[in-house]
N, CA, C and O atoms as CSV, one atom per row, in Angstrom:
chain,resi,resn,atom,element,x,y,z
A,1,UNK,N,N,19.873,26.687,-42.197
A,1,UNK,CA,C,20.761,27.894,-41.897
A,1,UNK,C,C,22.275,27.669,-41.420
A,1,UNK,O,O,22.820,26.728,-40.843
A,2,UNK,N,N,22.830,29.147,-41.980
A,2,UNK,CA,C,24.281,28.852,-41.775
A,2,UNK,C,C,24.588,29.862,-40.938
A,2,UNK,O,O,24.154,31.008,-41.053
A,3,UNK,N,N,25.609,29.329,-39.770
A,3,UNK,CA,C,26.029,30.315,-38.879
A,3,UNK,C,C,27.644,30.156,-38.847
A,3,UNK,O,O,28.161,29.076,-39.135
A,4,UNK,N,N,28.348,31.196,-38.512
A,4,UNK,CA,C,29.674,30.879,-38.657
A,4,UNK,C,C,30.031,30.175,-37.534
A,4,UNK,O,O,29.337,29.902,-36.555
A,5,UNK,N,N,31.317,29.875,-37.792
A,5,UNK,CA,C,32.168,28.592,-37.134
A,5,UNK,C,C,32.031,29.131,-35.339
A,5,UNK,O,O,31.775,28.335,-34.436
A,6,UNK,N,N,32.219,30.317,-35.173
A,6,UNK,CA,C,32.437,30.965,-33.854
A,6,UNK,C,C,31.186,30.347,-33.311
A,6,UNK,O,O,31.234,29.443,-32.476
A,7,UNK,N,N,29.615,31.030,-33.973
A,7,UNK,CA,C,28.688,30.881,-33.073
A,7,UNK,C,C,28.432,29.084,-32.623
A,7,UNK,O,O,28.031,28.667,-31.537
A,8,UNK,N,N,28.817,28.258,-33.861
A,8,UNK,CA,C,28.113,26.918,-34.027
A,8,UNK,C,C,28.893,26.334,-32.945
A,8,UNK,O,O,28.253,25.456,-32.366
A,9,UNK,N,N,30.176,26.546,-32.432
A,9,UNK,CA,C,30.754,25.888,-31.289
A,9,UNK,C,C,30.018,26.426,-29.761
A,9,UNK,O,O,29.987,25.758,-28.727
A,10,UNK,N,N,29.512,27.669,-29.936
A,10,UNK,CA,C,28.947,28.484,-29.119
A,10,UNK,C,C,27.325,27.488,-28.435
A,10,UNK,O,O,27.024,27.169,-27.285
A,11,UNK,N,N,26.834,27.334,-29.354
A,11,UNK,CA,C,25.398,26.658,-29.903
A,11,UNK,C,C,25.649,25.393,-28.956
A,11,UNK,O,O,24.982,25.155,-27.948
A,12,UNK,N,N,26.558,24.729,-29.363
A,12,UNK,CA,C,27.087,23.223,-28.887
A,12,UNK,C,C,26.913,23.046,-27.524
A,12,UNK,O,O,26.320,22.117,-26.976
A,13,UNK,N,N,27.664,24.333,-26.827
A,13,UNK,CA,C,28.077,24.324,-25.929
A,13,UNK,C,C,26.466,24.487,-24.799
A,13,UNK,O,O,26.382,23.872,-23.736
A,14,UNK,N,N,25.697,25.124,-25.160
A,14,UNK,CA,C,24.661,25.640,-24.825
A,14,UNK,C,C,23.690,24.560,-25.153
A,14,UNK,O,O,22.677,24.473,-24.459
A,15,UNK,N,N,23.843,23.902,-25.928
A,15,UNK,CA,C,22.955,22.853,-25.905
A,15,UNK,C,C,23.352,21.497,-25.034
A,15,UNK,O,O,22.621,20.595,-24.626
A,16,UNK,N,N,24.509,21.654,-24.928
A,16,UNK,CA,C,25.169,20.494,-23.949
A,16,UNK,C,C,24.711,20.840,-22.947
A,16,UNK,O,O,23.995,20.012,-22.384
A,17,UNK,N,N,24.882,22.027,-22.358
A,17,UNK,CA,C,24.321,22.385,-20.665
A,17,UNK,C,C,22.736,22.558,-20.737
A,17,UNK,O,O,22.265,23.067,-19.721
A,18,UNK,N,N,22.030,22.307,-21.511
A,18,UNK,CA,C,20.625,22.197,-21.341
A,18,UNK,C,C,20.101,20.995,-21.457
A,18,UNK,O,O,19.115,20.654,-20.804
A,19,UNK,N,N,20.695,20.240,-22.285
A,19,UNK,CA,C,20.612,18.494,-22.006
A,19,UNK,C,C,20.847,18.176,-20.401
A,19,UNK,O,O,20.126,17.707,-19.521
A,20,UNK,N,N,22.387,18.722,-20.458
A,20,UNK,CA,C,22.693,18.281,-18.908
A,20,UNK,C,C,21.509,18.801,-17.618
A,20,UNK,O,O,21.029,18.056,-16.763
A,21,UNK,N,N,21.228,20.314,-17.796
A,21,UNK,CA,C,20.145,20.489,-16.831
A,21,UNK,C,C,18.283,19.697,-17.014
A,21,UNK,O,O,17.278,19.392,-16.372
A,22,UNK,N,N,18.699,19.712,-17.966
A,22,UNK,CA,C,17.278,19.046,-18.167
A,22,UNK,C,C,17.490,17.555,-17.993
A,22,UNK,O,O,16.371,17.064,-17.850
A,23,UNK,N,N,18.381,16.654,-17.943
A,23,UNK,CA,C,18.438,15.458,-17.548
A,23,UNK,C,C,18.849,15.434,-16.052
A,23,UNK,O,O,19.302,14.362,-15.650
A,24,UNK,N,N,18.765,16.362,-15.255
A,24,UNK,CA,C,18.986,16.912,-13.633
A,24,UNK,C,C,17.758,17.258,-12.920
A,24,UNK,O,O,17.509,17.185,-11.716
A,25,UNK,N,N,16.762,17.801,-14.282
A,25,UNK,CA,C,15.683,18.164,-13.238
A,25,UNK,C,C,14.745,16.767,-13.550
A,25,UNK,O,O,13.966,16.462,-12.647
A,26,UNK,N,N,14.765,15.980,-14.652
A,26,UNK,CA,C,14.271,14.725,-14.530
A,26,UNK,C,C,14.517,13.459,-13.497
A,26,UNK,O,O,13.863,12.539,-13.005
A,27,UNK,N,N,15.944,14.010,-13.471
A,27,UNK,CA,C,16.602,12.664,-12.277
A,27,UNK,C,C,16.063,13.278,-10.801
A,27,UNK,O,O,15.754,12.433,-9.961
A,28,UNK,N,N,15.939,14.622,-10.459
A,28,UNK,CA,C,15.337,15.290,-8.990
A,28,UNK,C,C,13.938,14.488,-8.941
A,28,UNK,O,O,13.587,13.647,-8.113
A,29,UNK,N,N,13.191,15.018,-10.139
A,29,UNK,CA,C,11.757,14.546,-9.859
A,29,UNK,C,C,11.309,13.284,-9.791
A,29,UNK,O,O,10.324,12.968,-9.124
A,30,UNK,N,N,12.289,12.147,-10.761
A,30,UNK,CA,C,12.205,10.734,-10.099
A,30,UNK,C,C,12.527,10.236,-8.911
A,30,UNK,O,O,11.902,9.333,-8.354
A,31,UNK,N,N,13.569,10.832,-8.444
A,31,UNK,CA,C,14.256,10.091,-7.109
A,31,UNK,C,C,13.201,10.990,-5.921
A,31,UNK,O,O,13.181,10.496,-4.793
A,32,UNK,N,N,12.613,11.870,-6.078
A,32,UNK,CA,C,11.508,12.630,-5.168
A,32,UNK,C,C,10.490,11.861,-5.218
A,32,UNK,O,O,10.173,11.353,-4.143
A,33,UNK,N,N,9.624,11.507,-6.475
A,33,UNK,CA,C,8.427,11.093,-6.151
A,33,UNK,C,C,8.343,9.712,-5.398
A,33,UNK,O,O,7.512,9.505,-4.514
A,34,UNK,N,N,9.419,8.632,-5.883
A,34,UNK,CA,C,9.803,7.580,-5.531
A,34,UNK,C,C,9.582,7.640,-4.105
A,34,UNK,O,O,8.883,6.750,-3.621
A,35,UNK,N,N,10.011,8.452,-3.416
A,35,UNK,CA,C,10.176,8.715,-1.777
A,35,UNK,C,C,8.704,8.833,-1.204
A,35,UNK,O,O,8.323,8.714,-0.039
A,36,UNK,N,N,8.349,8.965,-1.775
A,36,UNK,CA,C,6.468,9.372,-1.427
A,36,UNK,C,C,5.954,8.199,-1.786
A,36,UNK,O,O,6.391,7.590,-2.763
A,37,UNK,N,N,4.764,7.653,-0.883
A,37,UNK,CA,C,4.099,6.155,-1.014
A,37,UNK,C,C,3.438,5.686,-0.150
A,37,UNK,O,O,3.152,6.520,0.710
A,38,UNK,N,N,2.986,4.536,0.053
A,38,UNK,CA,C,1.964,4.490,1.132
A,38,UNK,C,C,2.558,4.435,2.336
A,38,UNK,O,O,1.873,4.500,3.357
A,39,UNK,N,N,3.832,4.314,2.379
A,39,UNK,CA,C,4.658,3.829,3.722
A,39,UNK,C,C,4.549,5.257,4.675
A,39,UNK,O,O,4.721,5.326,5.892
A,40,UNK,N,N,4.336,5.952,4.087
A,40,UNK,CA,C,4.464,7.708,4.726
A,40,UNK,C,C,2.812,7.435,5.596
A,40,UNK,O,O,2.701,7.665,6.801
A,41,UNK,N,N,1.621,6.914,4.727
A,41,UNK,CA,C,0.670,7.340,5.714
A,41,UNK,C,C,0.363,6.948,6.364
A,41,UNK,O,O,0.765,5.793,6.512
A,42,UNK,N,N,-0.934,7.659,7.693
A,42,UNK,CA,C,-0.502,7.496,9.155
A,42,UNK,C,C,-1.032,5.733,9.407
A,42,UNK,O,O,-1.593,5.183,8.459
A,43,UNK,N,N,-0.858,5.122,10.425
A,43,UNK,CA,C,-0.954,3.715,10.891
A,43,UNK,C,C,-2.800,3.622,10.873
A,43,UNK,O,O,-3.591,4.518,11.165
A,44,UNK,N,N,-2.978,2.755,10.597
A,44,UNK,CA,C,-4.538,2.501,10.184
A,44,UNK,C,C,-5.252,2.574,12.173
A,44,UNK,O,O,-4.668,2.509,13.255
A,45,UNK,N,N,-6.197,2.677,11.924
A,45,UNK,CA,C,-6.973,2.569,13.462
A,45,UNK,C,C,-8.456,1.784,13.626
A,45,UNK,O,O,-9.084,1.478,14.640
A,46,UNK,N,N,-8.770,1.576,12.090
A,46,UNK,CA,C,-10.004,0.885,12.105
A,46,UNK,C,C,-9.775,0.259,10.571
A,46,UNK,O,O,-9.165,0.618,9.564
A,47,UNK,N,N,-10.790,-1.132,11.048
A,47,UNK,CA,C,-10.576,-2.374,9.674
A,47,UNK,C,C,-11.740,-2.329,9.484
A,47,UNK,O,O,-12.293,-2.014,10.538
A,48,UNK,N,N,-12.712,-2.534,8.375
A,48,UNK,CA,C,-13.862,-2.948,7.948
A,48,UNK,C,C,-14.034,-3.622,7.373
A,48,UNK,O,O,-13.790,-3.344,6.199
A,49,UNK,N,N,-14.582,-5.047,7.654
A,49,UNK,CA,C,-14.592,-6.029,6.349
A,49,UNK,C,C,-15.735,-5.850,5.450
A,49,UNK,O,O,-16.933,-5.761,5.716
A,50,UNK,N,N,-15.308,-5.825,4.677
A,50,UNK,CA,C,-16.482,-5.593,3.422
A,50,UNK,C,C,-16.850,-6.755,3.216
A,50,UNK,O,O,-18.027,-7.020,3.459
A,51,UNK,N,N,-16.096,-7.640,2.783
A,51,UNK,CA,C,-16.415,-9.020,2.389
A,51,UNK,C,C,-16.052,-10.462,3.395
A,51,UNK,O,O,-15.004,-10.306,4.021
A,52,UNK,N,N,-16.654,-11.642,3.612
A,52,UNK,CA,C,-16.274,-12.462,4.663
A,52,UNK,C,C,-16.726,-13.869,3.544
A,52,UNK,O,O,-17.816,-14.098,3.019
A,53,UNK,N,N,-15.904,-14.358,3.485
A,53,UNK,CA,C,-16.036,-15.912,2.683
A,53,UNK,C,C,-15.440,-16.992,3.934
A,53,UNK,O,O,-14.274,-16.913,4.321
A,54,UNK,N,N,-16.180,-17.750,4.355
A,54,UNK,CA,C,-15.536,-19.163,4.865
A,54,UNK,C,C,-15.349,-18.377,6.504
A,54,UNK,O,O,-16.094,-17.566,7.054
A,55,UNK,N,N,-14.203,-18.921,6.923
A,55,UNK,CA,C,-13.676,-19.056,8.381
A,55,UNK,C,C,-13.028,-18.076,8.808
A,55,UNK,O,O,-11.810,-18.242,8.751
A,56,UNK,N,N,-13.353,-17.156,9.200
A,56,UNK,CA,C,-12.321,-15.652,9.553
A,56,UNK,C,C,-12.971,-15.092,11.117
A,56,UNK,O,O,-14.045,-14.532,11.341
A,57,UNK,N,N,-12.001,-15.437,11.946
A,57,UNK,CA,C,-11.663,-14.853,13.487
A,57,UNK,C,C,-10.712,-14.045,13.535
A,57,UNK,O,O,-9.682,-14.180,12.875
A,58,UNK,N,N,-11.019,-12.798,14.581
A,58,UNK,CA,C,-10.278,-11.698,15.024
A,58,UNK,C,C,-10.196,-12.036,16.586
A,58,UNK,O,O,-11.128,-12.278,17.353
A,59,UNK,N,N,-8.865,-11.988,16.835
A,59,UNK,CA,C,-8.429,-11.949,18.138
A,59,UNK,C,C,-7.602,-10.581,18.755
A,59,UNK,O,O,-6.379,-10.474,18.844
A,60,UNK,N,N,-8.691,-9.508,19.179
A,60,UNK,CA,C,-8.179,-8.541,19.574
A,60,UNK,C,C,-7.099,-8.742,20.669
A,60,UNK,O,O,-7.238,-9.581,21.559
A,61,UNK,N,N,-5.855,-7.815,20.545
A,61,UNK,CA,C,-4.895,-7.885,21.593
A,61,UNK,C,C,-4.428,-9.593,21.986
A,61,UNK,O,O,-3.681,-9.855,22.929
A,62,UNK,N,N,-4.904,-10.425,21.256
A,62,UNK,CA,C,-4.181,-11.608,21.770
A,62,UNK,C,C,-5.555,-12.558,22.339
A,62,UNK,O,O,-5.574,-13.777,22.169
A,63,UNK,N,N,-6.281,-12.081,22.783
A,63,UNK,CA,C,-7.431,-12.855,23.697
A,63,UNK,C,C,-8.470,-13.559,23.061
A,63,UNK,O,O,-8.216,-13.850,21.892
A,64,UNK,N,N,-9.769,-13.986,23.567
A,64,UNK,CA,C,-10.609,-14.048,22.869
A,64,UNK,C,C,-11.286,-13.861,21.995
A,64,UNK,O,O,-11.520,-12.673,21.773
A,65,UNK,N,N,-11.952,-14.924,21.047
A,65,UNK,CA,C,-12.184,-14.193,19.569
A,65,UNK,C,C,-13.464,-13.278,19.778
A,65,UNK,O,O,-14.266,-13.420,20.701
A,66,UNK,N,N,-13.541,-12.210,18.668
A,66,UNK,CA,C,-14.320,-11.491,18.623
A,66,UNK,C,C,-14.999,-11.789,17.493
A,66,UNK,O,O,-14.206,-12.046,16.588
A,67,UNK,N,N,-16.266,-11.874,17.120
A,67,UNK,CA,C,-17.274,-12.029,16.053
A,67,UNK,C,C,-17.180,-11.054,15.065
A,67,UNK,O,O,-17.431,-9.904,15.423
A,68,UNK,N,N,-16.765,-11.320,13.481
A,68,UNK,CA,C,-16.734,-10.385,12.687
A,68,UNK,C,C,-18.112,-10.635,11.752
A,68,UNK,O,O,-18.409,-11.686,11.183
A,69,UNK,N,N,-18.751,-9.573,11.755
A,69,UNK,CA,C,-19.507,-9.700,10.402
A,69,UNK,C,C,-18.902,-8.364,9.310
A,69,UNK,O,O,-17.984,-7.556,9.449
A,70,UNK,N,N,-20.026,-8.627,8.069
A,70,UNK,CA,C,-19.376,-7.440,7.157
A,70,UNK,C,C,-19.771,-6.253,7.390
A,70,UNK,O,O,-20.599,-6.092,8.286
A,71,UNK,N,N,-19.404,-5.410,6.833
A,71,UNK,CA,C,-19.518,-4.109,7.106
A,71,UNK,C,C,-19.429,-3.159,8.412
A,71,UNK,O,O,-19.574,-1.943,8.535
A,72,UNK,N,N,-19.190,-3.998,9.172
A,72,UNK,CA,C,-18.938,-3.735,10.605
A,72,UNK,C,C,-17.379,-3.105,10.771
A,72,UNK,O,O,-16.431,-3.507,10.097
A,73,UNK,N,N,-17.297,-2.151,11.688
A,73,UNK,CA,C,-15.932,-1.442,12.108
A,73,UNK,C,C,-15.295,-2.489,13.263
A,73,UNK,O,O,-15.930,-3.025,14.171
A,74,UNK,N,N,-13.834,-2.629,12.964
A,74,UNK,CA,C,-12.950,-3.313,13.913
A,74,UNK,C,C,-12.111,-1.625,14.602
A,74,UNK,O,O,-11.602,-0.681,13.997
A,75,UNK,N,N,-12.245,-1.810,15.599
A,75,UNK,CA,C,-11.277,-0.773,16.059
A,75,UNK,C,C,-9.780,-1.708,15.989
A,75,UNK,O,O,-9.941,-2.926,15.919
A,76,UNK,N,N,-8.769,-1.342,16.000
A,76,UNK,CA,C,-7.382,-1.419,16.318
A,76,UNK,C,C,-6.525,-1.202,16.870
A,76,UNK,O,O,-6.007,-0.104,16.668
A,77,UNK,N,N,-5.931,-2.091,17.829
A,77,UNK,CA,C,-5.439,-1.654,19.424
A,77,UNK,C,C,-3.976,-0.878,18.607
A,77,UNK,O,O,-3.726,-0.767,17.407
A,78,UNK,N,N,-3.297,-0.488,19.669
A,78,UNK,CA,C,-2.012,0.374,18.746
A,78,UNK,C,C,-0.930,-0.114,19.447
A,78,UNK,O,O,0.229,0.287,19.342
A,79,UNK,N,N,-1.406,-1.127,20.281
A,79,UNK,CA,C,-0.242,-2.007,20.895
A,79,UNK,C,C,0.182,-3.216,19.642
A,79,UNK,O,O,0.974,-4.123,19.899
A,80,UNK,N,N,-0.188,-3.131,18.870
A,80,UNK,CA,C,0.125,-4.234,17.557
A,80,UNK,C,C,-0.126,-6.032,17.899
A,80,UNK,O,O,0.449,-7.028,17.461
A,81,UNK,N,N,-1.318,-5.839,18.933
A,81,UNK,CA,C,-1.363,-7.667,19.132
A,81,UNK,C,C,-2.636,-8.025,19.095
A,81,UNK,O,O,-3.205,-8.872,19.785
A,82,UNK,N,N,-3.142,-7.210,18.098
A,82,UNK,CA,C,-4.196,-7.615,16.875
A,82,UNK,C,C,-3.737,-8.856,16.230
A,82,UNK,O,O,-2.646,-9.037,15.690
A,83,UNK,N,N,-4.872,-9.827,16.375
A,83,UNK,CA,C,-4.676,-11.219,15.345
A,83,UNK,C,C,-5.837,-11.505,14.845
A,83,UNK,O,O,-6.950,-11.497,15.372
A,84,UNK,N,N,-5.332,-11.888,13.250
A,84,UNK,CA,C,-6.819,-12.284,12.608
A,84,UNK,C,C,-6.165,-13.675,11.925
A,84,UNK,O,O,-5.025,-13.889,11.514
A,85,UNK,N,N,-7.011,-14.285,11.961
A,85,UNK,CA,C,-7.041,-15.488,11.889
A,85,UNK,C,C,-7.395,-16.255,10.177
A,85,UNK,O,O,-8.581,-16.002,9.967
A,86,UNK,N,N,-7.131,-16.619,9.621
A,86,UNK,CA,C,-7.928,-17.262,8.219
A,86,UNK,C,C,-7.836,-18.675,8.050
A,86,UNK,O,O,-6.700,-19.149,8.036
A,87,UNK,N,N,-8.947,-19.547,7.900
A,87,UNK,CA,C,-8.697,-20.790,7.542
A,87,UNK,C,C,-8.183,-21.360,6.459
A,87,UNK,O,O,-8.141,-20.733,5.400
A,88,UNK,N,N,-7.643,-22.838,6.583
A,88,UNK,CA,C,-7.113,-23.302,5.046
A,88,UNK,C,C,-8.159,-23.143,3.911
A,88,UNK,O,O,-9.381,-23.151,4.064
A,89,UNK,N,N,-7.418,-22.984,2.643
A,89,UNK,CA,C,-8.405,-23.147,1.933
A,89,UNK,C,C,-7.921,-24.886,1.557
A,89,UNK,O,O,-6.867,-25.509,1.685
A,90,UNK,N,N,-9.218,-25.214,1.072
A,90,UNK,CA,C,-9.422,-26.824,0.894
A,90,UNK,C,C,-10.181,-27.335,-0.425
A,90,UNK,O,O,-11.139,-26.645,-0.774
A,91,UNK,N,N,-9.968,-28.102,-0.950
A,91,UNK,CA,C,-10.799,-27.940,-2.219
A,91,UNK,C,C,-12.404,-27.797,-2.207
A,91,UNK,O,O,-13.009,-27.380,-3.194
A,92,UNK,N,N,-12.971,-28.130,-1.149
A,92,UNK,CA,C,-14.371,-27.832,-0.684
A,92,UNK,C,C,-14.681,-26.355,0.120
A,92,UNK,O,O,-15.827,-25.959,0.331
A,93,UNK,N,N,-13.693,-25.760,0.447
A,93,UNK,CA,C,-14.157,-24.996,0.605
A,93,UNK,C,C,-13.203,-24.071,0.654
A,93,UNK,O,O,-12.013,-24.379,0.727
A,94,UNK,N,N,-13.853,-22.198,0.599
A,94,UNK,CA,C,-12.358,-21.402,1.036
A,94,UNK,C,C,-12.543,-20.453,1.700
A,94,UNK,O,O,-13.427,-19.650,1.400
A,95,UNK,N,N,-11.906,-20.323,2.575
A,95,UNK,CA,C,-12.042,-18.759,3.565
A,95,UNK,C,C,-11.061,-17.591,3.441
A,95,UNK,O,O,-9.837,-17.624,3.569
A,96,UNK,N,N,-11.730,-16.716,3.208
A,96,UNK,CA,C,-10.894,-15.425,2.940
A,96,UNK,C,C,-11.767,-13.754,3.497
A,96,UNK,O,O,-12.955,-13.804,3.819
A,97,UNK,N,N,-11.034,-12.472,3.532
A,97,UNK,CA,C,-11.723,-11.683,3.854
A,97,UNK,C,C,-11.015,-9.934,3.090
A,97,UNK,O,O,-9.873,-9.484,3.181
A,98,UNK,N,N,-12.152,-9.383,2.440
A,98,UNK,CA,C,-11.823,-8.307,2.064
A,98,UNK,C,C,-11.727,-7.253,3.359
A,98,UNK,O,O,-12.720,-7.199,4.086
A,99,UNK,N,N,-10.548,-6.394,3.687
A,99,UNK,CA,C,-10.245,-5.631,4.462
A,99,UNK,C,C,-9.881,-3.876,3.856
A,99,UNK,O,O,-9.233,-3.811,2.811
A,100,UNK,N,N,-10.169,-2.976,4.311
A,100,UNK,CA,C,-10.982,-1.548,4.596
A,100,UNK,C,C,-10.022,-1.029,5.258
A,100,UNK,O,O,-9.949,-1.683,6.298
A,101,UNK,N,N,-9.493,-0.485,5.256
A,101,UNK,CA,C,-8.260,0.194,6.453
A,101,UNK,C,C,-8.303,2.044,6.174
A,101,UNK,O,O,-8.126,2.761,5.189
A,102,UNK,N,N,-8.666,2.300,7.753
A,102,UNK,CA,C,-9.137,3.788,7.770
A,102,UNK,C,C,-8.207,4.297,8.962
A,102,UNK,O,O,-7.967,3.425,9.797
A,103,UNK,N,N,-7.637,5.554,9.195
A,103,UNK,CA,C,-7.077,6.263,9.475
A,103,UNK,C,C,-8.274,7.179,9.941
A,103,UNK,O,O,-8.560,8.082,9.155
A,104,UNK,N,N,-8.937,7.096,10.976
A,104,UNK,CA,C,-9.818,8.023,11.770
A,104,UNK,C,C,-10.773,7.825,10.239
A,104,UNK,O,O,-11.016,6.810,9.587
A,105,UNK,N,N,-11.219,9.473,9.997
A,105,UNK,CA,C,-12.270,9.270,8.284
A,105,UNK,C,C,-11.659,8.655,7.265
A,105,UNK,O,O,-12.153,7.774,6.562
A,106,UNK,N,N,-10.195,9.282,7.151
A,106,UNK,CA,C,-9.518,8.725,5.846
A,106,UNK,C,C,-9.291,7.653,5.782
A,106,UNK,O,O,-8.866,6.961,6.706
A,107,UNK,N,N,-9.613,7.179,4.282
A,107,UNK,CA,C,-9.250,5.957,3.938
A,107,UNK,C,C,-8.183,5.464,3.074
A,107,UNK,O,O,-8.146,6.070,2.003
A,108,UNK,N,N,-7.237,4.480,3.220
A,108,UNK,CA,C,-5.917,4.143,3.086
A,108,UNK,C,C,-6.065,2.989,2.168
A,108,UNK,O,O,-5.648,1.878,2.492
A,109,UNK,N,N,-6.626,3.210,1.072
A,109,UNK,CA,C,-6.422,2.382,-0.180
A,109,UNK,C,C,-5.004,1.162,-0.499
A,109,UNK,O,O,-4.275,1.486,0.439
A,110,UNK,N,N,-4.500,0.407,-0.985
A,110,UNK,CA,C,-6.087,-0.228,-1.426
A,110,UNK,C,C,-6.517,-1.475,-0.439
A,110,UNK,O,O,-5.784,-1.927,0.441
A,111,UNK,N,N,-8.022,-2.009,-0.792
A,111,UNK,CA,C,-8.697,-3.047,-0.113
A,111,UNK,C,C,-8.168,-4.332,-0.341
A,111,UNK,O,O,-8.169,-4.887,-1.440
A,112,UNK,N,N,-7.492,-5.033,1.218
A,112,UNK,CA,C,-7.018,-5.869,1.171
A,112,UNK,C,C,-7.389,-7.350,1.330
A,112,UNK,O,O,-7.981,-7.825,2.299
A,113,UNK,N,N,-6.943,-8.043,0.201
A,113,UNK,CA,C,-7.361,-9.323,0.509
A,113,UNK,C,C,-6.906,-10.380,1.404
A,113,UNK,O,O,-5.780,-10.607,0.962
A,114,UNK,N,N,-7.088,-11.170,2.396
A,114,UNK,CA,C,-6.428,-11.811,3.342
A,114,UNK,C,C,-7.204,-13.348,3.190
A,114,UNK,O,O,-8.427,-13.467,3.263
A,115,UNK,N,N,-6.175,-14.597,2.945
A,115,UNK,CA,C,-6.997,-15.734,2.689
A,115,UNK,C,C,-6.306,-16.561,1.208
A,115,UNK,O,O,-5.407,-16.276,0.416
A,116,UNK,N,N,-7.198,-17.617,1.349
A,116,UNK,CA,C,-6.831,-18.334,-0.354
A,116,UNK,C,C,-5.416,-19.131,0.187
A,116,UNK,O,O,-4.806,-19.494,-0.818
A,117,UNK,N,N,-5.073,-19.318,0.773
A,117,UNK,CA,C,-3.598,-20.171,1.000
A,117,UNK,C,C,-4.249,-21.918,1.545
A,117,UNK,O,O,-5.273,-22.377,2.049
A,118,UNK,N,N,-2.990,-22.393,1.085
A,118,UNK,CA,C,-3.649,-24.070,1.311
A,118,UNK,C,C,-3.084,-24.144,3.079
A,118,UNK,O,O,-3.127,-25.299,3.503
A,119,UNK,N,N,-2.789,-23.533,3.686
A,119,UNK,CA,C,-2.672,-23.471,5.529
A,119,UNK,C,C,-2.973,-22.780,5.835
A,119,UNK,O,O,-2.985,-21.795,5.097
A,120,UNK,N,N,-3.569,-22.658,7.414
A,120,UNK,CA,C,-4.452,-21.545,7.702
A,120,UNK,C,C,-3.090,-20.186,7.957
A,120,UNK,O,O,-1.871,-20.292,8.087
A,121,UNK,N,N,-3.916,-19.106,7.944
A,121,UNK,CA,C,-2.719,-17.818,7.637
A,121,UNK,C,C,-3.426,-17.162,9.045
A,121,UNK,O,O,-4.649,-17.117,9.178
A,122,UNK,N,N,-2.185,-16.509,10.383
A,122,UNK,CA,C,-2.155,-15.655,11.089
A,122,UNK,C,C,-1.228,-14.607,10.757
A,122,UNK,O,O,-0.130,-14.700,10.209
A,123,UNK,N,N,-1.860,-13.567,11.186
A,123,UNK,CA,C,-1.476,-11.928,10.796
A,123,UNK,C,C,-1.540,-11.478,12.163
A,123,UNK,O,O,-2.516,-11.727,12.870
A,124,UNK,N,N,-0.293,-10.663,12.663
A,124,UNK,CA,C,-0.415,-9.841,13.956
A,124,UNK,C,C,-0.136,-8.493,13.443
A,124,UNK,O,O,-0.143,-7.528,14.208
């Protein structure tokens, strides 16, 4: 389709303006979605050890060891002194635990696996 010269300059300006607008909208969308994520989730209050293999110990508030068993809820303290100890992996044995975190009744994804290192792991 043939358009007169004065219209083709106008349409070039409109096309450039639309391209700039579309690029701006895409950038705003990408920057806005990158700010949301798991970091904004509430702090977990309950940990459930869905699977345990080998030697895994929990020290609530840094004190005496508490026995953990699969599918038992472990209430986490808000003072951040709870500790989890996982034995080192050797050629003969491996120790690890799968942990599902919740904030009250809301599950916080993903399930976390701790262990599998050649040295013992302590996490607070």
